[in-house]
N, C-alpha and C positions, 0 to 999 in steps of 0.2 A: 377865231377867238373862242376860248373856252367859256362855256356858260357858268355863271355863278352857282355854286352848290349851296342850297339853303335847306336846313332841317326845320320843318314846320310842325309845331306841337298842338295846333288847334284842331277843330273838328273837321274843317273843310279847306283843302288847299286852294289858294287864289287861282284864278283862271289864267293870269298872265304867265306865259311860259317862253316868251320871245328870247330873253337873255338869261333865264333862270332855269336851273334844273332842280325842281322841288323833290324833296323826300318827305313823305308824310309819316309822322310818328305821333299820333294823337295820344296825349297824356291825360286827357279828361274824357268823360262821357256824361251825357245828360239822361235823366230819367224823369218822366212825367209823374206828378203826384196822382194819387187815385182820386177819381171824381167823387168818391165817398168821403174824402178827407173833410174834417170839420171846417165849416166856413166856406168851402168852395162853391157849393150850390147856392148858398145865400148870397155870395158875392155876385155870381152870374145872374141872379134874379134882379139885381140892380143895374145890370148892363144896359138895358133898354133906356133907362133914364139918363145915362151919361151922354154928354155932348162931345167929349173928347176922349180918345184912347191914348195911352202912353206906352211906348215900346222901347225898351232899353237893350234889346238884343234881337237878332234874327230868330234865335231859338224860341224866344218868348212869343214872337209872331206865329210861328208854326204850331206851338203847343196851344196858343190861344184859339187858333182856327180849329184845331183838332177837338178842343173842349167844346167849342160852339157847335160843331157838327155832332158830337156825342150827345149833347144836351138838346139837339134838334132845334136850334135857334135859327131865326131868319137872318141869313148872312147878307141878304141884299141891303137891308137897312143898316146893319152893322158896318158894312164896307163903305158906306157913305159918311160915316162919322169922321170928324176931324182927327187926324193921327199926329202925334208928336213923336218923331223918330230920333234916336240917339245918333245915327250916323248913316253913311252911304250904303253899307251892306244891309242894314235893317230896312232902309227905304227901298232898296232893290227887292227885298223879299216881300214887303208890303205891296209893291207895284205888281209883282208876279202873281200875288194872290188877290188882285183886283180891288185893292183899296184905292180910292180915287182922290182923297183930299189929305195930303201929307205935308207936314212941315218938318224939315230936317235941322237938327241943332248944328250950329256953326262950330261948336266944340264937342267932340265925341266923348261925352261924359255925363254924369248926373247933373253936373253944373250947367252943361249945355241945355239939358231939359228944363232946369229951373229958369234959365233965361227965357225960354219959350213960354213957360207958365206965367211969367211976369207980364207977357204981352197978350195973354188970353183975355177974352171978354169977362167982365165982372160977374156975369151970370153963368159962367161955364161950370160944368161938373165933370169930374175925371174918373176914368177907370184904368187902373194900372195892374196888369198881370205880369209877374216877374219871377226870377229865380229866388230860391230861399237865401242865397248868398248875396243878394243885392244890397247895396248900401241904403241907409235910411234917409238920405238927404232929401229925396223927393217927398216922401211921406212927412218928414219933419217940416218941410216948407209949407205943404198944403195944410197940415194940422195947425201950425203956428198962425196962419192967416185965416183959419176957420173956413177954408174953401171946401166945398162938398166934394168928396172923393171916396172911392172904393178901391181897396187893394186886395190882391190874393196871390198866394204862392202857387205857381203852375208847375215848376220843375226843380229838381235838384241837380247840382253839378258835382260829380264824383271823380276822384283820381283813378286813372286807369293805367296800370303798369303793363307794357307790352311784354310778350314772352321773350323777344329778342330786342335788346336795346342797341341802337346804332352807335358806332364809335364817333364821338363828337369831333375828333381831330380830322375826320374825313370830310368836314364841311367848312365852307368859308364863312357861314353866318348862321345864327339861330333866329327863329322867328316865334315870338310869343304873341298870341292873339287876344289874351285876356289875363287878368291877375290870377285866375285859377290855373292857367297853364304855367305861370311862374312858380306858384306854390307847388304844383305837381312836379315840376322839374327839379326843384331843390329837395323835395321829398324823395325822389327816385335817384337822381344823380348825386345828391349831397353837396356838391360844390360846382362853381362855374369854371369853365376852361378859358384859356386865353384866346377866345374867339369873339368877334363882334356880334351884336344882337340887334334885332329890330323889335319894336314894341308897337302894337296896334292900340292907339288911344292913350290918353293922358294917364289914366289909372294903371294901365299895364306898365307904362314907363316908370311910374312911381314905384310900383311893385318891384321892378328890376333894380331901381336905384337904392331901394332899401336893403338889397342884398350886397354882399361883398363880391365885386366883379373883378377878377384878377386880369 
């Protein structure tokens, strides 16, 4: 039986290869902000006082740990803080980096994180390090309820056009890992082919549905 041929546009191809032949064509790249960027050092000075950490992507976890290391912060105490994770891949990354107290949202979206925030203790304080492109839903929720929180931008997500673009008709399916990959796809390819797609997460699905899919 022939393996399904899927063209993957995200940063890292999934590990499952049993019935799938993946072709990796990353259309985005991430770039950490400079530690000298206005507000970043001030934000991290408040990290010690936070009871909960919010992570809405695995890249945010990685850049957060890199920033902590660069600022010579005590990771042992930070890794014991309660973490609110947006989904399975983010939780997997947290576990691999020795964070020990993790709650994973049942819905892989900012709305899923807000649901976890509603269950947090009344005296909780939050630290959210994220992409510059992140939606404001989480900050809006915390601000509206006057909940103590600190946010900071850790990285940018940029469109990356490969030197050689795969022929879409050679594949059975397209895989979009984030809304950014959908935006990048239509910027580069201009229109969608008559090929099915998969979308990781609710917001990615919404981004696909907003486009005309022939």
